[in-house]
C-alpha positions in Angstrom: 13.5 -27.1 -19.0 16.9 -28.5 -18.2 18.8 -26.7 -15.4 21.9 -26.1 -17.5 22.4 -25.2 -21.2 25.8 -25.3 -22.9 26.7 -23.4 -26.1 29.7 -23.7 -28.4 32.5 -26.1 -27.8 34.4 -26.9 -24.6 36.3 -25.7 -22.7 33.5 -23.7 -21.1 35.2 -20.6 -19.7 32.1 -18.3 -19.6 28.8 -18.4 -17.8 25.8 -16.1 -18.3 23.7 -15.6 -15.1 20.1 -14.6 -15.4 18.3 -11.7 -13.8 14.9 -11.8 -12.1 15.5 -13.6 -9.8 14.3 -16.5 -11.8 14.2 -15.0 -15.3 15.4 -18.2 -16.9 16.2 -18.1 -20.6 16.5 -14.3 -20.9 20.2 -14.3 -21.7 20.1 -17.3 -24.1 20.7 -14.9 -27.1 23.9 -13.6 -25.4 25.1 -17.2 -24.8 24.4 -18.0 -28.4 26.3 -15.0 -29.8 29.3 -15.5 -27.5 29.4 -19.2 -28.3 30.7 -18.3 -31.8 34.1 -17.7 -30.1 33.8 -19.2 -26.6 32.4 -22.1 -24.7 29.4 -20.7 -22.7 27.2 -22.1 -20.0 23.7 -20.9 -19.2 22.8 -22.2 -15.7 19.1 -21.8 -14.9 18.0 -20.7 -11.4 16.0 -23.3 -9.5 16.8 -22.7 -5.8 14.6 -20.5 -3.6 17.3 -18.7 -1.5 20.5 -16.8 -2.1 22.6 -19.5 -0.5 20.9 -22.1 -2.6 21.5 -20.1 -5.8 25.2 -19.6 -4.9 25.6 -23.4 -4.3 23.9 -24.2 -7.6 26.3 -21.9 -9.4 29.3 -23.3 -7.5 28.4 -26.8 -8.6 28.1 -25.7 -12.2 31.4 -23.9 -12.3 33.3 -26.7 -10.5 31.9 -29.5 -12.5 31.1 -28.1 -16.0 33.4 -25.0 -16.5 37.1 -24.5 -16.6 37.8 -22.4 -13.5 38.5 -19.6 -12.9 35.7 -18.6 -15.2 34.3 -15.3 -16.4 30.7 -14.7 -15.0 28.4 -12.3 -16.8 25.5 -11.4 -14.6 22.4 -9.5 -15.8 20.3 -7.3 -13.5 19.8 -9.4 -10.3 22.3 -11.8 -11.7 24.9 -9.1 -11.3 24.4 -9.2 -7.6 24.4 -13.0 -7.6 27.8 -13.2 -9.3 29.2 -10.6 -6.9 28.1 -12.6 -3.9 29.5 -15.7 -5.6 32.9 -14.2 -6.3 33.1 -13.0 -2.7 32.5 -16.5 -1.4 34.4 -18.4 -4.0 37.2 -16.2 -5.3 39.3 -19.1 -6.7 36.5 -19.9 -9.2 36.2 -16.5 -10.8 38.6 -14.8 -13.1 36.5 -11.7 -13.9 33.0 -10.4 -13.4 31.0 -8.5 -16.0 27.9 -6.8 -14.6 25.2 -6.0 -17.2 22.4 -3.6 -16.3 22.8 -4.2 -12.6 20.3 -3.2 -10.0 21.5 -0.3 -7.7 23.7 -1.4 -4.8 22.8 1.1 -2.1 19.6 1.5 -0.1 17.3 4.1 -1.7 18.9 3.7 -5.1 15.8 2.0 -6.5 13.2 4.6 -5.6 13.0 6.0 -9.2 12.8 2.7 -11.1 9.1 2.1 -11.0 8.3 5.7 -11.6 10.6 5.8 -14.6 9.1 2.6 -16.0 5.5 3.8 -15.6 6.3 7.2 -17.2 7.1 5.4 -20.4 3.7 3.7 -20.7 0.3 5.1 -21.6 -2.5 5.0 -19.0 -4.0 1.7 -20.1 -0.6 0.0 -20.1 0.3 1.4 -16.6 -2.9 0.0 -15.2 -2.4 -3.4 -16.9 1.2 -3.7 -15.7 0.3 -2.9 -12.1 -2.7 -5.4 -12.2 -0.5 -8.2 -13.7 2.2 -7.6 -11.1 -0.2 -7.5 -8.2 -1.9 -10.8 -9.3 1.3 -12.8 -9.9 0.9 -14.6 -6.6 -2.7 -15.4 -7.2 -4.1 -18.6 -8.8 -3.5 -18.5 -12.5 -1.9 -15.1 -12.0 1.3 -16.3 -13.5 -0.2 -18.2 -16.5 2.0 -18.2 -19.6 -0.2 -15.6 -21.3 -0.2 -13.2 -18.4 3.6 -13.6 -17.9 4.2 -12.9 -21.5 2.1 -9.8 -21.4 3.8 -8.7 -18.2 7.3 -9.2 -19.8 6.2 -7.4 -23.0 5.1 -4.3 -21.1 8.4 -4.4 -19.1 10.4 -4.6 -22.3 8.6 -1.5 -23.6 9.3 0.4 -20.4 12.9 -0.8 -20.1 14.0 -0.4 -23.7 15.2 2.4 -26.0 14.7 0.9 -29.5 14.3 -2.8 -29.1 14.5 -5.4 -31.8 12.2 -8.4 -31.8 13.5 -11.3 -29.7 12.7 -15.0 -29.9 14.1 -15.8 -26.5 11.9 -18.1 -24.5 11.8 -16.7 -20.9 10.5 -19.1 -18.2 10.1 -16.6 -15.4 9.9 -18.4 -12.1 7.8 -16.1 -9.9 8.0 -18.7 -7.1 11.8 -18.1 -7.0 11.4 -14.3 -7.4 8.9 -14.1 -4.5 11.3 -15.9 -2.1 14.7 -14.6 -3.3 14.1 -10.9 -4.0 13.0 -10.0 -0.5 16.1 -11.6 0.9 18.3 -9.7 -1.7 16.5 -6.4 -1.1 17.2 -6.8 2.7 20.9 -7.3 1.9 20.9 -3.9 0.1 18.9 -2.1 2.7 21.1 -3.2 5.5 24.3 -2.3 3.7 25.5 -5.9 3.8 25.5 -6.2 0.0 28.1 -3.5 -0.4 30.2 -5.0 2.4 30.2 -8.3 0.5 31.2 -6.4 -2.7 34.2 -4.9 -0.9 35.8 -8.3 -0.5 35.8 -9.1 -4.2 39.4 -9.6 -5.5 38.9 -10.2 -9.2 38.5 -7.4 -11.9 34.9 -6.2 -12.3 33.5 -4.4 -15.4 30.0 -2.9 -15.3 28.1 -2.2 -18.6 25.0 -0.1 -18.3 22.5 1.6 -20.7 21.8 5.3 -20.5 18.1 4.5 -21.0 17.9 1.8 -18.3 15.4 2.6 -15.6 17.9 1.3 -13.1 20.0 4.4 -12.5 23.6 4.1 -13.7 25.0 6.1 -10.7 23.5 3.4 -8.4 26.1 1.1 -9.8 29.1 3.3 -10.8 29.4 5.3 -7.7 29.3 2.6 -5.0 31.3 0.1 -6.9 34.1 2.6 -7.9 34.6 3.2 -4.1 34.3 -0.5 -3.1 36.3 -2.5 -5.8 39.9 -1.8 -6.5 39.9 -3.1 -10.1 36.6 -1.7 -11.4 35.6 -0.2 -14.7 32.2 1.3 -15.8 31.0 1.6 -19.3 27.8 3.5 -20.2 26.2 2.6 -23.5 24.2 5.3 -25.4 20.7 4.6 -26.6 20.5 1.5 -24.6 18.0 0.1 -22.1 18.0 -2.8 -19.6 18.8 -5.5 -22.1 21.6 -4.3 -24.4 21.5 -7.4 -26.6 18.0 -6.4 -28.0 18.8 -2.7 -28.5 19.1 -1.8 -32.2 21.7 1.0 -31.6 23.7 -0.5 -28.8 23.8 -4.3 -29.6 27.0 -4.3 -31.7 28.9 -2.2 -29.2 27.7 -4.3 -26.3 29.0 -7.5 -27.9 32.2 -5.8 -28.9 32.8 -4.9 -25.3 31.9 -8.4 -24.0 34.2 -10.2 -26.4 37.0 -7.8 -25.7 36.6 -8.4 -21.9 36.5 -12.2 -22.4 39.7 -12.1 -24.4 41.7 -10.1 -21.8 
């Protein structure tokens, strides 16, 4: 898989940044939809550290986009674009954070419990087994990764539509980057980084997302001067696949890209 996909026609003023870390391809449907009106880049994550991912994104924005650009970060990608904007403010016009992970220590304690509560017993056991075996030989085979992602989609969604997105989940990246990112949150450094962001920030979150909305809205409203939070009804962790929230999600995105 190439490390960068481009959608629509130049100039490329928008970039969608995947979650995970390493959930490459997950936001391709968003890039495709937005490309009807904007030039959109989809950089894939290949580095195995936060510094490396920031430098990858810097190279993409500097060489392929028209800066300052709008960065749309999903889940972990919301953290990544915040770190990027803090380090390279001249390259960013606006941040749009979609379904971000919580920003404060302890904000994640309910996520796994909420997810598991939405699955039946056999599904819970299978999800936990798949997760625990991801680092083992053949534990991240395409079949097992697909099943893992299917179970997560069921737990994370309100009323999802079928998706043909091809997700190349890089667990090697996840296993190296996520502990580093979690440590930033635990120490409070993540929020200190956020406090230095100068550009406007908009957060879009679903009311059915296992990631608690208040874990985003409360700390960021206190930390960022130009911040706005939008809660979507009947919406889980991936708004673009939600039957009832999809249209409003894209309406919000396009409006933010035009202003």
